[in-house]
C-alpha positions as CSV (number, residue, x, y, z in Angstrom):
1,M,145.8,139.9,90.9
2,E,147.9,137.1,89.3
3,R,146.3,134.0,88.0
4,N,146.1,131.2,90.6
5,L,148.3,128.5,89.3
6,Y,147.9,126.2,92.3
7,L,144.9,124.1,91.3
8,K,145.6,120.5,92.2
9,N,143.9,117.3,91.0
10,T,143.2,115.6,94.3
11,P,141.0,112.5,94.0
12,V,137.5,113.1,95.3
13,D,137.4,110.7,98.2
14,E,140.9,111.7,99.3
15,A,140.0,115.4,99.2
16,R,136.8,114.8,101.3
17,E,138.7,112.6,103.9
18,M,141.5,115.2,104.2
19,Y,139.0,118.0,104.7
20,L,136.8,116.3,107.2
21,A,139.9,115.2,109.2
22,A,141.1,118.9,109.2
23,L,137.7,120.1,110.4
24,Q,137.6,117.6,113.2
25,R,141.2,118.6,114.3
26,S,140.1,122.2,114.3
27,G,137.2,121.4,116.7
28,V,134.2,121.3,114.4
29,A,131.6,119.3,116.3
30,P,127.9,119.2,116.7
31,T,126.1,121.1,119.4
32,S,122.5,120.8,120.8
33,E,119.5,123.1,121.4
34,C,116.2,122.6,123.1
35,V,113.0,122.7,121.0
36,A,109.3,122.3,121.7
37,A,108.1,118.8,121.0
38,E,105.4,120.0,118.6
39,Q,108.1,121.8,116.6
40,S,110.5,119.0,116.4
41,L,109.5,117.3,113.1
42,H,112.6,116.0,111.2
43,R,115.0,117.2,114.0
44,I,117.6,114.7,115.3
45,T,117.5,113.7,118.9
46,W,120.7,114.7,120.8
47,Q,120.2,111.9,123.4
48,A,117.7,109.3,124.4
49,V,114.3,110.7,125.5
50,Y,112.5,109.0,128.4
51,A,108.8,109.2,129.3
52,K,107.8,111.5,132.2
53,Y,104.3,109.9,132.5
54,S,102.7,106.6,131.8
55,S,100.0,106.3,129.1
56,P,97.3,105.8,130.0
57,L,97.9,107.4,133.4
58,F,95.2,105.3,135.0
59,N,93.2,102.1,134.3
60,A,90.9,103.3,131.5
61,A,87.8,102.0,129.7
62,A,88.6,100.9,126.1
63,M,84.9,100.9,125.1
64,D,81.6,102.7,125.9
65,G,79.5,100.7,128.4
66,I,79.6,99.8,132.1
67,A,82.4,99.0,134.5
68,V,81.8,95.9,136.6
69,R,83.5,93.5,139.0
70,A,84.3,90.5,136.8
71,A,83.9,88.0,139.7
72,M,80.3,88.9,140.3
73,T,79.3,88.3,136.7
74,K,80.2,84.6,136.8
75,G,77.3,82.3,135.7
76,A,75.6,84.8,133.4
77,S,74.3,83.1,130.3
78,E,71.6,83.2,127.6
79,T,69.3,80.9,129.8
80,Q,70.2,82.6,133.1
81,P,70.8,86.4,132.5
82,L,72.3,88.3,135.4
83,I,70.6,91.4,136.6
84,L,72.8,94.3,137.5
85,R,71.7,97.2,139.7
86,P,72.9,100.8,139.0
87,G,75.2,102.3,141.6
88,Q,75.8,98.9,143.3
89,D,76.8,96.4,140.6
90,Y,78.2,98.8,137.9
91,C,78.9,102.3,136.8
92,V,78.5,103.8,133.4
93,V,81.8,104.6,131.5
94,D,82.7,106.0,128.1
95,T,85.9,105.2,126.2
96,G,88.9,106.7,128.1
97,D,87.1,107.1,131.4
98,P,89.0,105.9,134.6
99,V,87.9,102.5,135.9
100,R,88.4,102.6,139.7
101,P,88.4,99.7,142.2
102,P,86.5,97.6,142.9
103,F,85.6,97.5,139.2
104,D,88.0,95.6,137.0
105,A,86.2,95.0,133.7
106,V,84.1,96.8,131.1
107,I,81.0,95.4,129.3
108,M,80.3,97.0,125.9
109,A,77.0,99.0,125.7
110,E,75.8,96.7,122.8
111,D,76.1,93.6,125.0
112,L,73.6,95.1,127.6
113,I,69.9,94.4,127.8
114,Q,67.8,97.3,129.3
115,Q,65.1,96.1,131.7
116,D,61.8,97.9,132.3
117,D,62.7,98.6,135.9
118,G,65.9,100.4,135.0
119,T,68.2,97.6,135.7
120,L,70.5,95.9,133.2
121,A,70.8,92.3,132.2
122,I,73.9,90.5,130.8
123,T,74.0,87.1,129.1
124,A,77.8,86.4,129.4
125,A,80.3,86.7,132.2
126,A,83.0,89.4,131.9
127,A,86.7,88.4,132.0
128,P,89.0,90.3,134.4
129,W,90.4,93.4,132.6
130,Q,88.3,92.9,129.4
131,H,87.9,96.1,127.3
132,M,90.2,98.0,129.6
133,R,93.5,99.7,129.1
134,P,95.7,99.2,132.2
135,I,97.9,101.9,133.4
136,G,101.1,102.1,131.3
137,E,99.7,99.8,128.6
138,D,101.3,102.0,125.9
139,I,103.9,104.0,127.8
140,V,105.5,103.4,131.2
141,A,107.0,106.3,133.0
142,G,110.8,106.1,132.7
143,E,110.6,104.1,129.5
144,M,112.8,105.2,126.6
145,L,110.6,106.8,124.0
146,L,113.2,107.7,121.3
147,P,116.9,106.8,121.0
148,S,119.6,109.3,120.3
149,C,120.3,110.3,116.7
150,H,116.7,109.6,115.7
151,A,115.0,111.7,113.0
152,I,111.7,112.7,114.5
153,R,108.5,111.7,112.6
154,P,104.9,112.9,113.0
155,I,104.0,109.8,115.1
156,D,107.0,110.4,117.4
157,I,105.6,113.9,118.3
158,G,102.4,112.3,119.5
159,V,104.3,109.8,121.6
160,L,106.5,112.5,123.1
161,L,103.5,114.5,124.2
162,S,101.7,111.4,125.5
163,G,104.7,110.7,127.6
164,G,104.7,114.2,129.1
165,I,107.7,115.5,127.0
166,L,107.1,119.1,126.2
167,Q,110.7,120.0,125.2
168,L,113.6,117.9,124.1
169,E,117.3,118.3,123.2
170,V,118.1,118.0,119.5
171,Y,121.1,118.6,117.2
172,R,121.4,122.3,116.5
173,R,120.9,123.1,112.8
174,P,124.1,124.5,111.3
175,R,123.8,128.1,110.2
176,V,125.3,128.5,106.7
177,A,126.2,131.8,105.1
178,I,126.0,131.8,101.3
179,F,127.9,134.5,99.2
180,P,127.4,134.7,95.4
181,T,130.2,136.6,93.8
182,G,131.1,138.1,90.5
183,S,130.9,141.6,89.0
184,E,128.9,140.2,86.1
185,I,126.0,138.7,88.1
186,I,122.7,140.4,88.8
187,E,119.7,139.5,90.8
188,P,116.8,137.6,89.1
189,T,114.6,140.7,89.7
190,E,116.9,142.8,87.5
191,T,116.6,143.1,83.7
192,P,119.6,141.4,82.1
193,H,121.8,143.0,79.4
194,E,124.6,141.7,77.4
195,G,127.4,140.5,79.7
196,D,125.0,140.0,82.7
197,I,124.4,136.6,84.3
198,I,121.3,136.1,86.4
199,E,122.4,134.7,89.8
200,S,120.6,131.5,90.7
201,N,123.1,129.1,92.3
202,S,122.8,130.7,95.8
203,R,119.0,130.0,95.8
204,M,119.8,126.4,94.8
205,F,122.3,126.2,97.7
206,E,119.6,127.6,100.1
207,A,117.3,124.7,99.3
208,M,120.1,122.1,99.4
209,V,121.2,123.4,102.9
210,C,117.6,123.0,104.1
211,E,117.5,119.5,102.7
212,C,120.7,118.7,104.7
213,G,119.2,120.0,107.9
214,G,120.8,123.4,108.0
215,E,119.6,127.0,108.2
216,P,120.8,129.1,105.2
217,T,121.4,132.8,105.0
218,R,121.9,134.1,101.5
219,F,123.7,137.4,101.1
220,A,123.5,139.8,98.1
221,P,126.0,139.2,95.3
222,L,129.5,140.6,95.9
223,P,131.5,142.2,93.1
224,D,135.0,140.9,92.3
225,D,136.7,142.9,95.0
226,F,139.4,141.3,97.1
227,Q,139.1,143.5,100.2
228,L,135.3,143.4,100.3
229,L,135.3,139.6,99.9
230,K,137.8,139.3,102.7
231,Q,135.8,141.5,105.0
232,K,132.5,139.7,104.3
233,V,134.0,136.2,104.8
234,S,135.7,137.3,108.1
235,E,132.4,138.7,109.4
236,A,130.5,135.6,108.4
237,V,132.9,133.2,110.0
238,A,132.4,134.9,113.3
239,Q,128.6,134.5,113.1
240,F,127.9,131.3,111.1
241,D,128.9,127.6,111.4
242,C,129.8,127.3,107.7
243,V,130.4,129.6,104.8
244,I,129.9,128.9,101.1
245,V,131.5,131.3,98.5
246,N,130.1,130.7,95.0
247,A,132.3,131.5,92.0
248,G,135.8,133.0,91.9
249,S,137.3,129.6,92.8
250,S,139.1,128.9,89.6
251,A,142.3,130.3,88.0
252,G,141.1,133.5,86.5
253,T,142.7,136.9,87.2
254,E,139.6,138.0,89.1
255,D,139.1,134.7,91.0
256,Y,140.0,136.0,94.4
257,T,138.4,133.4,96.7
258,V,141.4,131.2,97.2
259,H,143.7,134.1,97.9
260,V,141.3,135.5,100.5
261,L,141.0,132.2,102.2
262,R,144.8,131.7,102.3
263,E,145.1,135.0,104.1
264,L,142.3,134.2,106.5
265,G,143.0,130.6,107.3
266,E,144.2,127.3,105.8
267,V,143.3,126.0,102.3
268,V,143.3,122.3,102.7
269,V,142.4,121.5,99.1
270,H,142.2,123.5,95.9
271,G,141.2,121.5,92.9
272,V,139.7,118.0,92.9
273,A,139.7,115.3,90.2
274,I,136.0,115.7,89.4
275,K,134.2,116.7,86.2
276,P,132.4,119.0,86.1
277,G,133.5,120.9,89.2
278,K,137.3,120.7,89.5
279,P,138.0,124.2,91.1
280,V,136.6,123.4,94.5
281,I,138.2,125.1,97.5
282,L,138.1,123.4,100.9
283,A,139.4,125.8,103.6
284,V,139.3,126.2,107.4
285,V,139.0,129.7,108.8
286,Q,139.0,130.3,112.6
287,G,138.0,126.6,113.0
288,K,135.1,127.0,110.7
289,P,134.5,125.3,107.2
290,V,134.6,127.7,104.3
291,I,134.0,126.1,100.9
292,G,134.5,127.7,97.5
293,L,132.3,126.2,94.8
294,P,132.6,126.8,91.1
295,G,130.2,129.2,89.3
296,Y,128.8,126.8,86.6
297,P,125.5,125.4,87.9
298,V,126.2,121.7,87.4
299,S,129.7,122.1,88.9
300,A,128.2,123.9,91.8
301,Y,125.6,121.2,92.4
302,I,128.1,118.4,92.2
303,G,130.5,120.2,94.5
304,F,127.8,120.8,97.1
305,E,126.8,117.1,97.1
306,N,130.3,115.8,97.4
307,F,131.7,118.3,99.9
308,V,129.2,120.6,101.6
309,A,126.7,117.8,102.4
310,P,129.3,115.7,104.3
311,V,130.4,118.8,106.2
312,L,126.9,119.6,107.3
313,S,126.4,116.1,108.5
314,L,129.2,116.8,111.1
315,F,126.8,119.3,112.7
316,T,123.4,117.6,112.2
317,G,124.2,114.1,113.5
318,E,122.6,112.7,110.3
319,P,124.7,111.0,107.5
320,P,124.5,112.5,104.0
321,R,121.5,111.3,101.9
322,Q,122.1,108.1,100.0
323,N,120.2,107.8,96.7
324,R,119.3,104.4,95.4
325,M,121.9,102.7,93.1
326,V,120.8,100.6,90.2
327,E,122.5,98.8,87.3
328,A,121.6,100.2,83.9
329,V,122.6,99.6,80.3
330,L,124.3,102.7,78.7
331,S,122.6,103.7,75.4
332,K,125.5,105.9,74.1
333,R,129.3,105.7,74.3
334,L,130.9,108.0,76.8
335,V,134.4,109.1,76.5
336,S,136.1,110.5,79.6
337,S,139.4,111.9,80.8
338,L,141.8,109.7,82.8
339,K,142.3,112.7,85.2
340,H,138.8,113.0,86.6
341,R,135.9,111.2,88.2
342,E,133.1,112.4,85.8
343,Y,129.4,112.7,86.7
344,V,127.2,112.3,83.7
345,R,123.5,113.1,83.9
346,V,121.2,110.4,82.5
347,K,117.6,109.7,81.7
348,V,116.5,106.3,82.9
349,G,113.7,103.9,81.9
350,R,112.9,100.2,82.0
351,V,112.7,98.6,78.6
352,N,111.8,94.9,78.7
353,D,113.7,93.6,81.8
354,R,116.6,96.1,81.5
355,I,117.0,99.5,82.9
356,V,118.4,101.8,80.2
357,A,120.4,105.0,80.9
358,A,120.6,107.7,78.1
359,P,123.2,110.4,78.7
360,L,122.2,114.0,78.7
361,A,124.3,117.2,78.0
362,R,127.6,117.1,79.8
363,G,128.5,120.8,80.0
364,A,129.2,122.3,83.4
365,G,126.7,125.1,82.6
366,A,123.9,122.8,81.3
367,A,121.6,123.3,84.3
368,M,118.6,121.9,82.5
369,S,120.4,118.6,82.3
370,L,120.0,118.4,86.1
371,V,116.3,119.2,85.9
372,R,115.8,116.5,83.2
373,A,118.0,113.9,84.7
374,D,116.8,110.9,86.6
375,G,120.2,110.3,88.1
376,F,124.0,110.3,87.6
377,C,126.2,107.8,86.0
378,V,129.7,108.1,87.5
379,I,132.8,107.4,85.3
380,P,135.6,106.5,87.7
381,Q,138.9,108.4,87.6
382,H,141.6,106.6,85.5
383,S,138.9,105.4,83.1
384,E,138.8,106.4,79.4
385,G,135.1,106.0,79.3
386,I,132.3,103.4,78.8
387,E,131.1,101.8,75.7
388,A,127.4,101.8,74.6
389,G,125.7,98.6,75.8
390,E,127.9,98.2,78.9
391,T,126.4,98.0,82.3
392,V,126.9,101.0,84.6
393,D,125.9,102.0,88.1
394,V,123.4,104.9,88.2
395,E,122.6,106.9,91.3
396,L,118.8,107.5,91.0
397,Y,117.0,110.7,92.0
398,R,113.6,109.3,91.0
399,N,111.5,106.5,92.5
400,L,112.1,103.2,90.7
401,D,108.3,102.6,90.5
402,E,108.0,105.8,88.4
403,I,110.9,104.7,86.2
404,D,109.1,101.3,85.6
405,R,106.1,103.4,84.3
406,T,108.1,105.7,82.1
407,V,107.8,105.7,78.3
408,V,111.4,105.9,77.0
409,A,111.7,107.8,73.8
410,I,115.0,108.2,72.0
411,G,115.1,109.9,68.6
412,S,114.1,113.1,66.9
413,H,113.3,116.3,68.8
414,D,110.1,118.3,68.6
415,L,108.4,120.6,71.1
416,I,105.4,118.3,71.2
417,L,107.5,115.9,73.4
418,D,107.4,118.6,76.1
419,L,103.6,118.8,75.8
420,I,103.2,115.0,76.1
421,A,105.6,114.9,79.0
422,D,103.5,117.5,80.7
423,L,100.1,115.9,80.0
424,M,101.0,112.3,80.9
425,P,101.5,112.6,84.6
426,N,98.4,114.9,84.8
427,R,96.1,112.4,83.1
428,Y,97.9,109.3,84.5
429,P,99.5,110.0,87.8
430,G,102.9,108.3,88.3
431,E,103.5,107.9,84.5
432,H,106.0,109.9,82.6
433,L,107.7,110.4,79.2
434,S,111.5,110.4,79.1
435,S,112.9,111.8,75.8
436,T,116.4,111.9,74.6
437,H,117.2,113.9,71.4
438,V,119.7,112.1,69.2
439,G,118.1,112.3,65.8
440,S,115.7,110.0,63.9
441,M,118.2,107.5,62.6
442,A,120.0,107.2,66.0
443,G,116.6,106.7,67.6
444,L,115.9,103.7,65.3
445,M,119.2,102.3,66.1
446,A,118.4,102.6,69.8
447,L,115.2,100.6,69.1
448,Q,117.2,97.9,67.4
449,R,119.4,97.6,70.5
450,G,116.3,97.4,72.8
451,E,117.1,100.7,74.6
452,A,113.8,102.5,74.0
453,H,110.1,101.9,73.8
454,I,109.6,104.4,70.9
455,A,111.7,106.4,68.5
456,P,110.3,109.8,67.3
457,T,111.2,109.9,63.6
458,H,110.6,111.9,60.4
459,L,112.8,110.3,57.8
460,L,112.0,111.0,54.2
461,D,112.4,108.3,51.6
462,E,113.7,110.3,48.6
463,E,112.6,107.7,46.1
464,T,109.0,107.3,47.2
465,G,108.4,110.6,49.1
466,E,107.1,108.5,51.9
467,Y,108.0,109.2,55.5
468,N,109.2,106.6,58.1
469,L,107.5,103.4,56.9
470,S,110.1,102.3,54.4
471,Y,112.9,102.7,57.0
472,L,111.0,100.4,59.5
473,R,110.5,97.8,56.8
474,R,114.1,97.9,55.9
475,L,115.8,98.1,59.3
476,F,113.7,95.7,61.5
477,Q,113.0,92.0,61.4
478,E,110.7,91.9,64.4
479,P,107.0,93.1,64.1
480,M,106.9,96.8,64.2
481,A,104.3,99.6,64.2
482,L,104.1,103.3,63.6
483,I,102.1,105.5,65.9
484,K,101.1,108.5,63.9
485,G,102.2,111.7,65.6
486,V,101.7,115.1,63.9
487,G,102.0,116.7,60.6
488,R,104.3,119.7,60.8
489,I,105.8,122.4,58.7
490,Q,109.5,122.5,58.1
491,G,111.1,125.7,56.9
492,L,113.9,128.2,57.3
493,M,114.1,130.2,60.5
494,V,115.5,133.7,60.0
495,K,115.8,136.9,62.0
496,K,112.7,139.0,62.6
497,G,112.1,141.1,59.5
498,N,114.3,138.8,57.4
499,P,117.1,141.4,56.8
500,L,119.0,139.2,54.3
501,Q,115.8,138.6,52.3
502,I,116.2,134.9,52.3
503,C,113.4,133.2,50.3
504,G,114.5,129.6,49.9
505,I,117.3,127.0,50.0
506,E,119.2,128.7,47.1
507,D,119.7,131.8,49.3
508,L,121.7,129.9,51.9
509,V,124.9,130.2,49.9
510,R,125.1,133.8,50.9
511,C,124.5,133.6,54.7
512,R,125.7,131.8,57.9
513,Y,123.8,128.6,58.4
514,V,123.4,126.3,61.5
515,N,122.7,122.6,60.6
516,R,121.2,119.7,62.5
517,Q,123.3,116.6,63.5
518,R,123.9,113.7,61.2
519,G,121.1,111.2,61.2
520,A,118.5,113.9,62.1
521,G,115.4,113.8,59.9
522,T,115.8,117.6,59.4
523,R,119.3,117.0,58.2
524,V,118.1,114.2,55.8
525,L,115.5,116.6,54.4
526,F,118.0,119.4,54.0
527,D,120.5,117.2,52.2
528,H,117.6,116.1,49.9
529,L,116.7,119.8,49.1
530,L,120.3,120.7,48.5
531,K,120.6,117.8,46.0
532,Q,117.4,119.0,44.2
533,K,118.8,122.5,43.9
534,G,122.3,121.3,42.8
535,I,124.0,122.9,45.7
536,A,127.1,121.2,47.2
537,P,127.3,121.2,51.0
538,E,130.7,123.0,50.7
539,Q,128.9,126.0,49.4
540,I,127.0,126.4,52.7
541,D,128.8,128.4,55.3
542,G,128.0,126.5,58.5
543,Y,127.0,123.1,57.0
544,E,129.3,121.4,59.5
545,R,128.0,123.4,62.5
546,E,125.5,121.0,64.2
547,A,122.7,121.6,66.7
548,T,120.7,118.8,68.4
549,T,117.2,120.4,68.6
550,H,115.0,122.8,66.7
551,M,115.1,125.1,69.7
552,A,118.9,125.1,69.7
553,V,118.8,126.1,66.0
554,A,116.3,128.9,66.7
555,A,118.4,130.1,69.6
556,A,121.5,130.4,67.3
557,V,119.6,132.5,64.8
558,Q,117.9,134.6,67.5
559,S,121.3,135.3,69.1
560,D,122.8,136.4,65.8
561,S,125.4,133.6,65.7
562,A,123.7,132.4,62.6
563,D,121.5,133.9,59.9
564,A,119.3,130.9,59.1
565,G,118.6,127.3,60.1
566,M,116.1,124.7,59.3
567,G,113.4,123.8,61.8
568,V,109.7,123.7,62.6
569,L,107.3,126.7,62.8
570,S,106.7,126.2,66.5
571,A,110.4,126.7,67.3
572,A,110.5,129.9,65.2
573,R,107.5,131.3,67.0
574,A,108.8,130.4,70.4
575,M,112.0,132.4,69.7
576,G,110.3,135.3,67.8
577,L,111.8,134.5,64.4
578,D,110.4,134.8,60.9
579,F,109.7,131.6,59.1
580,I,109.9,130.6,55.4
581,A,107.9,127.5,54.9
582,I,109.6,124.7,52.9
583,G,106.9,122.0,53.1
584,P,105.0,119.6,55.3
585,E,106.4,116.4,56.8
586,E,105.2,113.6,59.1
587,Y,106.6,113.3,62.6
588,D,105.7,109.9,64.0
589,F,106.7,107.3,66.6
590,A,108.3,103.9,65.7
591,I,107.6,101.1,68.2
592,P,108.2,97.4,68.4
593,G,104.8,95.6,68.3
594,A,105.5,93.9,71.5
595,F,105.3,97.2,73.4
596,L,101.9,98.3,72.2
597,D,100.0,96.7,75.0
598,L,102.0,98.2,77.8
599,P,99.7,100.4,79.9
600,H,102.0,103.4,79.8
601,I,102.2,103.1,76.0
602,Q,98.4,102.9,75.7
603,H,98.2,106.0,77.8
604,F,100.9,107.7,75.6
605,I,98.6,107.0,72.6
606,A,95.6,108.3,74.5
607,V,97.4,111.6,75.1
608,L,98.1,111.9,71.3
609,R,94.4,111.5,70.7
610,S,93.2,113.8,73.4
611,E,91.4,117.1,72.9
612,E,93.8,118.9,75.3
613,F,96.8,117.8,73.3
614,H,95.2,119.1,70.1
615,R,94.2,122.4,71.7
616,R,97.8,123.0,72.8
617,L,99.1,122.1,69.3
618,D,96.8,124.8,68.0
619,E,98.4,127.3,70.4
620,L,101.9,126.4,69.2
621,G,100.9,126.6,65.5
622,G,102.3,124.8,62.5
623,Y,100.9,121.3,63.4
624,S,98.1,119.1,62.1
625,Y,96.7,116.1,64.1
626,T,94.0,114.4,62.0
627,R,95.8,111.0,62.4
628,S,97.4,111.5,65.8
629,G,97.4,108.3,67.8
630,E,96.6,106.1,64.9
631,V,98.5,102.8,65.0
632,I,99.8,101.4,61.7
633,P,101.2,97.8,61.8
634,I,104.2,97.4,59.6
635,S,104.0,94.6,57.1
636,R,107.2,93.4,55.4
637,E,106.9,93.2,51.6
């Protein structure tokens, strides 16, 4: 099969409008079905629903007591109690009992005085219809209970049943077929080998289809086989309302999806001006929507949100979900292409009176960036990017109240940040830690700009051998403090068994090295050690190769793309690597003094001091915590 060279760059909104218009011309429209009222939660009413019965069906007692004729109780008072005879002047009723003529009022049991002869006395007259629910007080037969296009809630089900509605007509849920494709993909239950990719996008699509009100059916992965794909899509179009084909939508020699869809129907759009996710296919086959989504997880997610969700809304009667939009200050410059609308995942938190958005990894395959993200910052097409400090619109996926109670950390990376992020919401529900890994120095710069609450840091002062304190005295004019974090061991991570017999810094001149980014505390320490040993950076093969976290360094060594890298013991253990200790260092948290009294900062400190945190540090190994949570005010000398 030849490469597909017909990828366009259609603007997102134009592509969506073209496709929806094509579907409507082909006859795509919602249909209805009948469901039991008790099974109608979250379904959308097809038409208005009217009550069959009134509620209550009869004049009913609203209290426990007696039913009386209000007129005959006139004159009753404290000084002249009125005596009521059973069977003649009243009848006993409980709440909900019918009250039949001639009775027209209810007197509560606690307002009755029992007489020795079995009669009752009352000391106040009853008003007509007191403590009674007249027929139709809540629902009148023939009254509209629910309008059309209404999403049914739990309370609505109760009202439907009270009004005598046992079944109702609702929008039928669209049935969606999902086909993962690619000869390289395997099921999650299989053991992966080199060249295998564990298939997960289709399971994500299943959940997203459910969120959109559809009924997904996921099929087993299909190999890259033109005829087989054509057969399966043809069969699915006959049985389902919508078909999603995942992967095979780009310009590779084995990307068959667009060729199959051109043979089976009309390809309305192939290629949209969106990043990540350009190679989207929007097709109509036998009057049904068939959508090809890219294989990279982030591209697949963004493609679904922009194109599949609006299509499903044609069937469900419900508009696509709209997340809350907020204005935020961007913490890092973003450069973008003029050709695309770019979706950048961001972490969000409130610092002082500003919402700050910190960009996450931008790769199309960086699925964890979606998990970590609080929302998307959208860079418009024809824009070259956004400068740090500019205000941007962010589409939030988290509740704003949670964001207001989030500790924003920008700076150095360590595995303990994951521990703290796990412990905080468990100990203090609704509170979170948001961490962005940019290195110690960049974190301190973020603090200077007012973009974070705390900056994890482990910067060594080469002159004094002191960690962190001298940098805070030198860089900040405002009152600062240092929250002590952990002591940890830095060293060289090497392959299991240490095949190259690396013993120290001097041995790195004969192997492939992976470094940390400029400004990272580990990079500062490494440069200091090179200087001590008289080794020039040019002598290190890989000195310019940068990784942003300890785990990224460990993964490079574990995967044999590097022989060694500097990091912490816990990262080496997590990846099954050997570790050559270099020495201890102090990993702490810089913070402006004004933030220390914030409740979520106090809770952050409490987590550092907690026994559970210390226990989990022991499990990781390589940490000390004798001073964890200690707050040191910074005095300027």
